[in-house]
N, CA, C and O atoms as a CHARMM CRD file, in Angstrom:
* protein
*
  304
    1    1 MET  N     59.69800  31.53400  -5.02400 PROA 1      0.00000
    2    1 MET  CA    59.06900  30.61500  -5.95400 PROA 1      0.00000
    3    1 MET  C     59.91400  30.69100  -7.30000 PROA 1      0.00000
    4    1 MET  O     60.31300  31.76300  -7.75500 PROA 1      0.00000
    5    2 ALA  N     60.14800  29.46900  -7.89000 PROA 2      0.00000
    6    2 ALA  CA    60.90700  29.46100  -9.08800 PROA 2      0.00000
    7    2 ALA  C     59.97400  29.75600 -10.23000 PROA 2      0.00000
    8    2 ALA  O     58.86700  29.22900 -10.33600 PROA 2      0.00000
    9    3 VAL  N     60.50400  30.67600 -11.12900 PROA 3      0.00000
   10    3 VAL  CA    59.62800  30.99100 -12.28400 PROA 3      0.00000
   11    3 VAL  C     59.89900  30.04100 -13.40000 PROA 3      0.00000
   12    3 VAL  O     61.06200  29.77000 -13.69900 PROA 3      0.00000
   13    4 PRO  N     58.85400  29.50500 -14.05000 PROA 4      0.00000
   14    4 PRO  CA    59.00700  28.55600 -15.15400 PROA 4      0.00000
   15    4 PRO  C     59.79100  29.17500 -16.25200 PROA 4      0.00000
   16    4 PRO  O     59.75800  30.39600 -16.40800 PROA 4      0.00000
   17    5 ASP  N     60.52900  28.36500 -17.05900 PROA 5      0.00000
   18    5 ASP  CA    61.28000  28.74000 -18.14200 PROA 5      0.00000
   19    5 ASP  C     60.33900  29.29200 -19.26200 PROA 5      0.00000
   20    5 ASP  O     59.72100  28.50600 -19.98100 PROA 5      0.00000
   21    6 VAL  N     60.23600  30.60000 -19.40300 PROA 6      0.00000
   22    6 VAL  CA    59.32400  31.22600 -20.37500 PROA 6      0.00000
   23    6 VAL  C     59.51700  30.67400 -21.84900 PROA 6      0.00000
   24    6 VAL  O     58.55000  30.50500 -22.59100 PROA 6      0.00000
   25    7 GLN  N     60.75900  30.41500 -22.21300 PROA 7      0.00000
   26    7 GLN  CA    61.01200  29.92000 -23.58000 PROA 7      0.00000
   27    7 GLN  C     60.30100  28.50500 -23.75300 PROA 7      0.00000
   28    7 GLN  O     59.71600  28.21700 -24.79700 PROA 7      0.00000
   29    8 LYS  N     60.38600  27.66000 -22.69400 PROA 8      0.00000
   30    8 LYS  CA    59.70800  26.38600 -22.78400 PROA 8      0.00000
   31    8 LYS  C     58.22200  26.57200 -22.84400 PROA 8      0.00000
   32    8 LYS  O     57.53000  25.81700 -23.52600 PROA 8      0.00000
   33    9 LEU  N     57.68600  27.61400 -22.10600 PROA 9      0.00000
   34    9 LEU  CA    56.15500  27.74300 -22.12600 PROA 9      0.00000
   35    9 LEU  C     55.84500  28.24900 -23.55900 PROA 9      0.00000
   36    9 LEU  O     54.85300  27.81500 -24.14600 PROA 9      0.00000
   37   10 LEU  N     56.64200  29.12700 -24.11500 PROA 10     0.00000
   38   10 LEU  CA    56.32500  29.66700 -25.40500 PROA 10     0.00000
   39   10 LEU  C     56.45000  28.55800 -26.51300 PROA 10     0.00000
   40   10 LEU  O     55.88500  28.70700 -27.59700 PROA 10     0.00000
   41   11 ALA  N     57.08800  27.61300 -26.26700 PROA 11     0.00000
   42   11 ALA  CA    57.34300  26.47700 -27.21100 PROA 11     0.00000
   43   11 ALA  C     56.17200  25.49600 -27.27800 PROA 11     0.00000
   44   11 ALA  O     56.03800  24.68800 -28.19600 PROA 11     0.00000
   45   12 LEU  N     55.35400  25.61700 -26.27200 PROA 12     0.00000
   46   12 LEU  CA    54.19200  24.68500 -26.17100 PROA 12     0.00000
   47   12 LEU  C     53.20400  24.97700 -27.33400 PROA 12     0.00000
   48   12 LEU  O     53.20700  26.09500 -27.85100 PROA 12     0.00000
   49   13 ASP  N     52.41900  24.07100 -27.73000 PROA 13     0.00000
   50   13 ASP  CA    51.41600  24.22200 -28.71600 PROA 13     0.00000
   51   13 ASP  C     50.34600  25.28600 -28.30200 PROA 13     0.00000
   52   13 ASP  O     50.16400  25.58600 -27.12200 PROA 13     0.00000
   53   14 LEU  N     49.69100  25.80400 -29.27800 PROA 14     0.00000
   54   14 LEU  CA    48.65500  26.87900 -29.00000 PROA 14     0.00000
   55   14 LEU  C     47.69700  26.48500 -28.07600 PROA 14     0.00000
   56   14 LEU  O     47.46900  27.26200 -27.14900 PROA 14     0.00000
   57   15 GLN  N     47.01200  25.30400 -28.14600 PROA 15     0.00000
   58   15 GLN  CA    45.99800  24.83000 -27.30400 PROA 15     0.00000
   59   15 GLN  C     46.50300  24.72800 -25.83000 PROA 15     0.00000
   60   15 GLN  O     45.80700  25.14800 -24.90600 PROA 15     0.00000
   61   16 THR  N     47.59500  24.22500 -25.65200 PROA 16     0.00000
   62   16 THR  CA    48.16800  24.13100 -24.32700 PROA 16     0.00000
   63   16 THR  C     48.39500  25.48000 -23.65000 PROA 16     0.00000
   64   16 THR  O     48.11900  25.67900 -22.46600 PROA 16     0.00000
   65   17 ARG  N     48.97100  26.49700 -24.56100 PROA 17     0.00000
   66   17 ARG  CA    49.18700  27.78700 -23.99800 PROA 17     0.00000
   67   17 ARG  C     48.00500  28.43900 -23.65300 PROA 17     0.00000
   68   17 ARG  O     47.99300  29.16200 -22.65700 PROA 17     0.00000
   69   18 LEU  N     46.88300  28.26400 -24.42500 PROA 18     0.00000
   70   18 LEU  CA    45.55800  28.84900 -24.14500 PROA 18     0.00000
   71   18 LEU  C     45.04800  28.22400 -22.82700 PROA 18     0.00000
   72   18 LEU  O     44.50400  28.95400 -21.99800 PROA 18     0.00000
   73   19 GLU  N     45.19200  26.98100 -22.61700 PROA 19     0.00000
   74   19 GLU  CA    44.71600  26.35200 -21.37400 PROA 19     0.00000
   75   19 GLU  C     45.46500  26.93100 -20.21000 PROA 19     0.00000
   76   19 GLU  O     44.87700  27.14300 -19.14900 PROA 19     0.00000
   77   20 LEU  N     46.78000  27.20300 -20.37100 PROA 20     0.00000
   78   20 LEU  CA    47.53900  27.65500 -19.23800 PROA 20     0.00000
   79   20 LEU  C     47.12600  29.05400 -18.90300 PROA 20     0.00000
   80   20 LEU  O     47.03700  29.41700 -17.73100 PROA 20     0.00000
   81   21 VAL  N     46.86500  29.86400 -19.94100 PROA 21     0.00000
   82   21 VAL  CA    46.48900  31.31300 -19.72700 PROA 21     0.00000
   83   21 VAL  C     45.16100  31.32400 -18.96200 PROA 21     0.00000
   84   21 VAL  O     44.98500  32.10800 -18.02900 PROA 21     0.00000
   85   22 GLN  N     44.15600  30.38300 -19.39300 PROA 22     0.00000
   86   22 GLN  CA    42.85100  30.35200 -18.79800 PROA 22     0.00000
   87   22 GLN  C     42.95200  29.96900 -17.28500 PROA 22     0.00000
   88   22 GLN  O     42.28800  30.55200 -16.42800 PROA 22     0.00000
   89   23 ARG  N     43.82000  28.95800 -17.01100 PROA 23     0.00000
   90   23 ARG  CA    44.05700  28.47500 -15.61700 PROA 23     0.00000
   91   23 ARG  C     44.71000  29.64300 -14.84300 PROA 23     0.00000
   92   23 ARG  O     44.26000  29.90100 -13.72700 PROA 23     0.00000
   93   24 LEU  N     45.67300  30.32900 -15.31100 PROA 24     0.00000
   94   24 LEU  CA    46.26400  31.47400 -14.67300 PROA 24     0.00000
   95   24 LEU  C     45.20400  32.58500 -14.40900 PROA 24     0.00000
   96   24 LEU  O     45.09200  33.10400 -13.29800 PROA 24     0.00000
   97   25 TRP  N     44.47800  32.90800 -15.41300 PROA 25     0.00000
   98   25 TRP  CA    43.54300  33.95800 -15.22300 PROA 25     0.00000
   99   25 TRP  C     42.42700  33.49400 -14.13700 PROA 25     0.00000
  100   25 TRP  O     42.04300  34.26100 -13.25400 PROA 25     0.00000
  101   26 ASP  N     42.01500  32.36700 -14.26200 PROA 26     0.00000
  102   26 ASP  CA    41.04400  31.84000 -13.17800 PROA 26     0.00000
  103   26 ASP  C     41.63700  31.89700 -11.82700 PROA 26     0.00000
  104   26 ASP  O     40.91400  32.14000 -10.86100 PROA 26     0.00000
  105   27 SER  N     42.96400  31.68100 -11.68600 PROA 27     0.00000
  106   27 SER  CA    43.50300  31.72500 -10.35500 PROA 27     0.00000
  107   27 SER  C     43.59600  33.15400  -9.93000 PROA 27     0.00000
  108   27 SER  O     43.44500  33.43300  -8.74000 PROA 27     0.00000
  109   28 ILE  N     43.82800  34.05900 -10.80100 PROA 28     0.00000
  110   28 ILE  CA    43.89600  35.47100 -10.43500 PROA 28     0.00000
  111   28 ILE  C     42.52700  35.99200  -9.94000 PROA 28     0.00000
  112   28 ILE  O     42.41300  36.70000  -8.94000 PROA 28     0.00000
  113   29 ILE  N     41.50700  35.59500 -10.70700 PROA 29     0.00000
  114   29 ILE  CA    40.20400  35.97900 -10.31200 PROA 29     0.00000
  115   29 ILE  C     39.79300  35.32700  -8.93200 PROA 29     0.00000
  116   29 ILE  O     39.16700  35.99400  -8.10900 PROA 29     0.00000
  117   30 ALA  N     40.12600  34.11100  -8.70600 PROA 30     0.00000
  118   30 ALA  CA    39.93000  33.50500  -7.42600 PROA 30     0.00000
  119   30 ALA  C     40.60600  34.27100  -6.27300 PROA 30     0.00000
  120   30 ALA  O     40.01900  34.47300  -5.21000 PROA 30     0.00000
  121   31 ASP  N     41.80600  34.67000  -6.50900 PROA 31     0.00000
  122   31 ASP  CA    42.57500  35.32100  -5.47000 PROA 31     0.00000
  123   31 ASP  C     41.88300  36.67500  -5.23300 PROA 31     0.00000
  124   31 ASP  O     41.73000  37.11000  -4.09200 PROA 31     0.00000
  125   32 ALA  N     41.44200  37.37200  -6.39600 PROA 32     0.00000
  126   32 ALA  CA    40.67800  38.77300  -6.24500 PROA 32     0.00000
  127   32 ALA  C     39.41000  38.55800  -5.43000 PROA 32     0.00000
  128   32 ALA  O     38.97700  39.39800  -4.64200 PROA 32     0.00000
  129   33 ASN  N     38.85100  37.39000  -5.67000 PROA 33     0.00000
  130   33 ASN  CA    37.49900  37.21100  -5.01300 PROA 33     0.00000
  131   33 ASN  C     37.62600  36.90600  -3.50000 PROA 33     0.00000
  132   33 ASN  O     36.67300  37.02800  -2.72900 PROA 33     0.00000
  133   34 THR  N     38.88300  36.49300  -3.11500 PROA 34     0.00000
  134   34 THR  CA    39.18300  36.24900  -1.70900 PROA 34     0.00000
  135   34 THR  C     39.80400  37.46500  -1.11100 PROA 34     0.00000
  136   34 THR  O     40.35200  37.41400  -0.01000 PROA 34     0.00000
  137   35 GLU  N     39.72400  38.60900  -1.85000 PROA 35     0.00000
  138   35 GLU  CA    40.31800  39.89600  -1.39000 PROA 35     0.00000
  139   35 GLU  C     41.76500  39.79700  -1.13500 PROA 35     0.00000
  140   35 GLU  O     42.26400  40.48100  -0.24100 PROA 35     0.00000
  141   36 ALA  N     42.47100  39.00700  -1.84300 PROA 36     0.00000
  142   36 ALA  CA    43.93000  38.94600  -1.78700 PROA 36     0.00000
  143   36 ALA  C     44.43300  40.29200  -2.31700 PROA 36     0.00000
  144   36 ALA  O     43.89000  40.78400  -3.30700 PROA 36     0.00000
  145   37 GLU  N     45.36000  40.85300  -1.75300 PROA 37     0.00000
  146   37 GLU  CA    45.78900  42.20000  -2.12900 PROA 37     0.00000
  147   37 GLU  C     46.87700  42.02100  -3.28200 PROA 37     0.00000
  148   37 GLU  O     47.88800  41.32000  -3.21900 PROA 37     0.00000
  149   38 LEU  N     46.46600  42.77900  -4.30900 PROA 38     0.00000
  150   38 LEU  CA    47.36400  42.81100  -5.50800 PROA 38     0.00000
  151   38 LEU  C     48.61100  43.68400  -5.22600 PROA 38     0.00000
  152   38 LEU  O     48.51400  44.78500  -4.68500 PROA 38     0.00000
  153   39 PRO  N     49.79100  43.13900  -5.62100 PROA 39     0.00000
  154   39 PRO  CA    50.96200  44.06100  -5.39000 PROA 39     0.00000
  155   39 PRO  C     50.94200  45.32200  -6.22900 PROA 39     0.00000
  156   39 PRO  O     50.86300  45.26300  -7.45600 PROA 39     0.00000
  157   40 LEU  N     51.01300  46.46000  -5.56600 PROA 40     0.00000
  158   40 LEU  CA    51.10600  47.74800  -6.25500 PROA 40     0.00000
  159   40 LEU  C     52.26500  48.50300  -5.70100 PROA 40     0.00000
  160   40 LEU  O     52.61000  48.43000  -4.52200 PROA 40     0.00000
  161   41 SER  N     52.87300  49.26300  -6.64700 PROA 41     0.00000
  162   41 SER  CA    53.97800  50.16900  -6.15600 PROA 41     0.00000
  163   41 SER  C     53.32400  51.35200  -5.55800 PROA 41     0.00000
  164   41 SER  O     52.13900  51.62300  -5.75400 PROA 41     0.00000
  165   42 VAL  N     54.15400  52.07300  -4.80000 PROA 42     0.00000
  166   42 VAL  CA    53.74200  53.28600  -4.26200 PROA 42     0.00000
  167   42 VAL  C     53.15800  54.25000  -5.27800 PROA 42     0.00000
  168   42 VAL  O     52.16300  54.93300  -5.03700 PROA 42     0.00000
  169   43 GLU  N     53.79200  54.27100  -6.37300 PROA 43     0.00000
  170   43 GLU  CA    53.28500  55.25300  -7.50300 PROA 43     0.00000
  171   43 GLU  C     52.02600  54.84300  -8.01500 PROA 43     0.00000
  172   43 GLU  O     51.18600  55.70500  -8.27300 PROA 43     0.00000
  173   44 GLU  N     51.76300  53.52100  -8.21300 PROA 44     0.00000
  174   44 GLU  CA    50.49100  52.93400  -8.64000 PROA 44     0.00000
  175   44 GLU  C     49.33300  53.29700  -7.61800 PROA 44     0.00000
  176   44 GLU  O     48.24000  53.68900  -8.02900 PROA 44     0.00000
  177   45 ARG  N     49.60700  53.15500  -6.32400 PROA 45     0.00000
  178   45 ARG  CA    48.63400  53.41300  -5.27100 PROA 45     0.00000
  179   45 ARG  C     48.31400  54.84800  -5.33200 PROA 45     0.00000
  180   45 ARG  O     47.13500  55.18800  -5.24200 PROA 45     0.00000
  181   46 VAL  N     49.29500  55.77100  -5.48400 PROA 46     0.00000
  182   46 VAL  CA    49.00600  57.22700  -5.54400 PROA 46     0.00000
  183   46 VAL  C     48.10400  57.50200  -6.69300 PROA 46     0.00000
  184   46 VAL  O     47.11700  58.22800  -6.57400 PROA 46     0.00000
  185   47 LEU  N     48.45500  56.89800  -7.85300 PROA 47     0.00000
  186   47 LEU  CA    47.60000  57.19000  -9.08500 PROA 47     0.00000
  187   47 LEU  C     46.19700  56.68100  -8.80300 PROA 47     0.00000
  188   47 LEU  O     45.24900  57.44000  -9.00800 PROA 47     0.00000
  189   48 LEU  N     46.00500  55.50200  -8.36700 PROA 48     0.00000
  190   48 LEU  CA    44.65900  54.98600  -8.04900 PROA 48     0.00000
  191   48 LEU  C     43.89400  55.88500  -7.08500 PROA 48     0.00000
  192   48 LEU  O     42.71300  56.17200  -7.28100 PROA 48     0.00000
  193   49 ASP  N     44.58100  56.31300  -6.05900 PROA 49     0.00000
  194   49 ASP  CA    43.94500  57.15600  -5.00200 PROA 49     0.00000
  195   49 ASP  C     43.52600  58.48400  -5.69200 PROA 49     0.00000
  196   49 ASP  O     42.46300  59.01200  -5.36300 PROA 49     0.00000
  197   50 GLU  N     44.31800  59.03400  -6.62800 PROA 50     0.00000
  198   50 GLU  CA    44.04900  60.18200  -7.31400 PROA 50     0.00000
  199   50 GLU  C     42.84900  60.13500  -8.26200 PROA 50     0.00000
  200   50 GLU  O     42.03800  61.05600  -8.35900 PROA 50     0.00000
  201   51 ARG  N     42.80300  59.05400  -8.91600 PROA 51     0.00000
  202   51 ARG  CA    41.71000  58.68100  -9.81800 PROA 51     0.00000
  203   51 ARG  C     40.42700  58.56900  -9.05500 PROA 51     0.00000
  204   51 ARG  O     39.41200  59.12900  -9.46900 PROA 51     0.00000
  205   52 LEU  N     40.43900  57.86100  -7.95300 PROA 52     0.00000
  206   52 LEU  CA    39.28400  57.70700  -7.13300 PROA 52     0.00000
  207   52 LEU  C     38.76300  59.01500  -6.50100 PROA 52     0.00000
  208   52 LEU  O     37.55200  59.20500  -6.38800 PROA 52     0.00000
  209   53 ARG  N     39.64000  59.88100  -6.10600 PROA 53     0.00000
  210   53 ARG  CA    39.33800  61.17500  -5.60200 PROA 53     0.00000
  211   53 ARG  C     38.61100  62.00400  -6.71300 PROA 53     0.00000
  212   53 ARG  O     37.56200  62.61500  -6.50400 PROA 53     0.00000
  213   54 GLU  N     39.27200  61.96800  -7.92600 PROA 54     0.00000
  214   54 GLU  CA    38.72400  62.63600  -9.03700 PROA 54     0.00000
  215   54 GLU  C     37.25600  62.21200  -9.39200 PROA 54     0.00000
  216   54 GLU  O     36.39100  63.03300  -9.69900 PROA 54     0.00000
  217   55 ASP  N     37.05600  60.89100  -9.32500 PROA 55     0.00000
  218   55 ASP  CA    35.71100  60.35500  -9.62300 PROA 55     0.00000
  219   55 ASP  C     34.75500  60.74300  -8.52900 PROA 55     0.00000
  220   55 ASP  O     33.60900  61.08700  -8.81800 PROA 55     0.00000
  221   56 ASP  N     35.18900  60.70000  -7.24400 PROA 56     0.00000
  222   56 ASP  CA    34.29300  61.11300  -6.17100 PROA 56     0.00000
  223   56 ASP  C     33.94300  62.61200  -6.36200 PROA 56     0.00000
  224   56 ASP  O     32.81100  63.00600  -6.08100 PROA 56     0.00000
  225   57 GLU  N     34.82700  63.39500  -6.80300 PROA 57     0.00000
  226   57 GLU  CA    34.62500  64.85300  -6.86200 PROA 57     0.00000
  227   57 GLU  C     33.73500  65.18600  -8.06700 PROA 57     0.00000
  228   57 GLU  O     32.98000  66.15700  -8.01300 PROA 57     0.00000
  229   58 ASN  N     33.80700  64.40100  -9.15500 PROA 58     0.00000
  230   58 ASN  CA    33.05100  64.72200 -10.29800 PROA 58     0.00000
  231   58 ASN  C     32.66900  63.37600 -11.02700 PROA 58     0.00000
  232   58 ASN  O     33.31600  62.99600 -12.00300 PROA 58     0.00000
  233   59 PRO  N     31.63200  62.68800 -10.53900 PROA 59     0.00000
  234   59 PRO  CA    31.28600  61.34100 -11.06400 PROA 59     0.00000
  235   59 PRO  C     30.75800  61.49800 -12.45300 PROA 59     0.00000
  236   59 PRO  O     30.87600  60.55300 -13.23400 PROA 59     0.00000
  237   60 ASP  N     30.14600  62.68800 -12.85600 PROA 60     0.00000
  238   60 ASP  CA    29.52700  62.76200 -14.13400 PROA 60     0.00000
  239   60 ASP  C     30.61700  62.93600 -15.24500 PROA 60     0.00000
  240   60 ASP  O     30.27200  62.98600 -16.42500 PROA 60     0.00000
  241   61 ALA  N     31.87500  63.02500 -14.88900 PROA 61     0.00000
  242   61 ALA  CA    32.89100  63.09300 -15.91300 PROA 61     0.00000
  243   61 ALA  C     33.24300  61.73300 -16.52800 PROA 61     0.00000
  244   61 ALA  O     33.87200  61.63600 -17.58200 PROA 61     0.00000
  245   62 ALA  N     32.80600  60.69500 -15.81500 PROA 62     0.00000
  246   62 ALA  CA    33.11900  59.32200 -16.23000 PROA 62     0.00000
  247   62 ALA  C     32.45800  58.97300 -17.52600 PROA 62     0.00000
  248   62 ALA  O     31.36000  59.46800 -17.78000 PROA 62     0.00000
  249   63 ILE  N     33.03000  58.17400 -18.35000 PROA 63     0.00000
  250   63 ILE  CA    32.37100  57.73900 -19.67200 PROA 63     0.00000
  251   63 ILE  C     31.91500  56.28900 -19.46000 PROA 63     0.00000
  252   63 ILE  O     32.71800  55.48700 -18.98300 PROA 63     0.00000
  253   64 PRO  N     30.75900  55.93400 -19.76300 PROA 64     0.00000
  254   64 PRO  CA    30.31300  54.53500 -19.63200 PROA 64     0.00000
  255   64 PRO  C     31.14300  53.60100 -20.46300 PROA 64     0.00000
  256   64 PRO  O     31.53700  54.03800 -21.54500 PROA 64     0.00000
  257   65 TRP  N     31.45900  52.40200 -20.12100 PROA 65     0.00000
  258   65 TRP  CA    32.19800  51.45400 -20.81700 PROA 65     0.00000
  259   65 TRP  C     31.64700  51.25400 -22.18200 PROA 65     0.00000
  260   65 TRP  O     32.40700  51.22900 -23.15000 PROA 65     0.00000
  261   66 ALA  N     30.35000  51.11000 -22.31100 PROA 66     0.00000
  262   66 ALA  CA    29.72900  50.81200 -23.52500 PROA 66     0.00000
  263   66 ALA  C     30.04000  51.92500 -24.60400 PROA 66     0.00000
  264   66 ALA  O     30.20200  51.63600 -25.78900 PROA 66     0.00000
  265   67 GLU  N     30.10700  53.14700 -24.14300 PROA 67     0.00000
  266   67 GLU  CA    30.40100  54.31700 -24.99800 PROA 67     0.00000
  267   67 GLU  C     31.93700  54.16500 -25.44300 PROA 67     0.00000
  268   67 GLU  O     32.28300  54.28000 -26.61800 PROA 67     0.00000
  269   68 VAL  N     32.71600  53.92800 -24.51600 PROA 68     0.00000
  270   68 VAL  CA    34.19600  53.71900 -24.77100 PROA 68     0.00000
  271   68 VAL  C     34.42000  52.70200 -25.88000 PROA 68     0.00000
  272   68 VAL  O     35.12800  52.93000 -26.86100 PROA 68     0.00000
  273   69 LYS  N     33.75200  51.53300 -25.65200 PROA 69     0.00000
  274   69 LYS  CA    33.95000  50.46700 -26.68400 PROA 69     0.00000
  275   69 LYS  C     33.48200  50.93600 -28.03500 PROA 69     0.00000
  276   69 LYS  O     34.12900  50.65700 -29.04400 PROA 69     0.00000
  277   70 GLU  N     32.28800  51.69700 -28.08300 PROA 70     0.00000
  278   70 GLU  CA    31.83400  52.17300 -29.29500 PROA 70     0.00000
  279   70 GLU  C     32.77200  53.10800 -30.01200 PROA 70     0.00000
  280   70 GLU  O     32.96500  53.02500 -31.22400 PROA 70     0.00000
  281   71 ARG  N     33.37200  54.03500 -29.20500 PROA 71     0.00000
  282   71 ARG  CA    34.30500  54.92900 -29.78800 PROA 71     0.00000
  283   71 ARG  C     35.58000  54.19300 -30.38000 PROA 71     0.00000
  284   71 ARG  O     36.09900  54.50400 -31.45200 PROA 71     0.00000
  285   72 LEU  N     35.98300  53.25500 -29.61100 PROA 72     0.00000
  286   72 LEU  CA    37.15700  52.37600 -30.09200 PROA 72     0.00000
  287   72 LEU  C     36.84100  51.72600 -31.38300 PROA 72     0.00000
  288   72 LEU  O     37.67800  51.75500 -32.28500 PROA 72     0.00000
  289   73 HSD  N     35.71600  51.15100 -31.54000 PROA 73     0.00000
  290   73 HSD  CA    35.34800  50.46600 -32.76700 PROA 73     0.00000
  291   73 HSD  C     35.13000  51.38800 -33.93300 PROA 73     0.00000
  292   73 HSD  O     35.28000  50.97000 -35.08100 PROA 73     0.00000
  293   74 ARG  N     34.78700  52.60100 -33.68500 PROA 74     0.00000
  294   74 ARG  CA    34.57900  53.62500 -34.72300 PROA 74     0.00000
  295   74 ARG  C     35.91700  54.01600 -35.31200 PROA 74     0.00000
  296   74 ARG  O     36.02800  54.24800 -36.51500 PROA 74     0.00000
  297   75 THR  N     36.95800  54.09200 -34.44800 PROA 75     0.00000
  298   75 THR  CA    38.30900  54.50700 -34.89600 PROA 75     0.00000
  299   75 THR  C     39.19600  53.44900 -35.51600 PROA 75     0.00000
  300   75 THR  O     40.33900  53.66600 -35.91900 PROA 75     0.00000
  301   76 GLN  N     38.54000  52.23100 -35.55800 PROA 76     0.00000
  302   76 GLN  CA    39.52300  51.11800 -36.14200 PROA 76     0.00000
  303   76 GLN  C     39.21900  51.00500 -37.55300 PROA 76     0.00000
  304   76 GLN  O     39.83900  50.20700 -38.25600 PROA 76     0.00000
């Protein structure tokens, strides 16, 4: 597949770029909802498997997303 000229895309006006980003994101979500497999390197798969194993072994160590967001906002 030919990749669009990034410089031409960056030269588009803000509204058009935002619309393109939204359409791209929507297409990614649609693919994920059809269980399309995301391309991962061997290293990324190993890391994800390790993190899943760690969570299975110690689920109480996870921090809820709401708490993470609160911590981030406090440090800004």
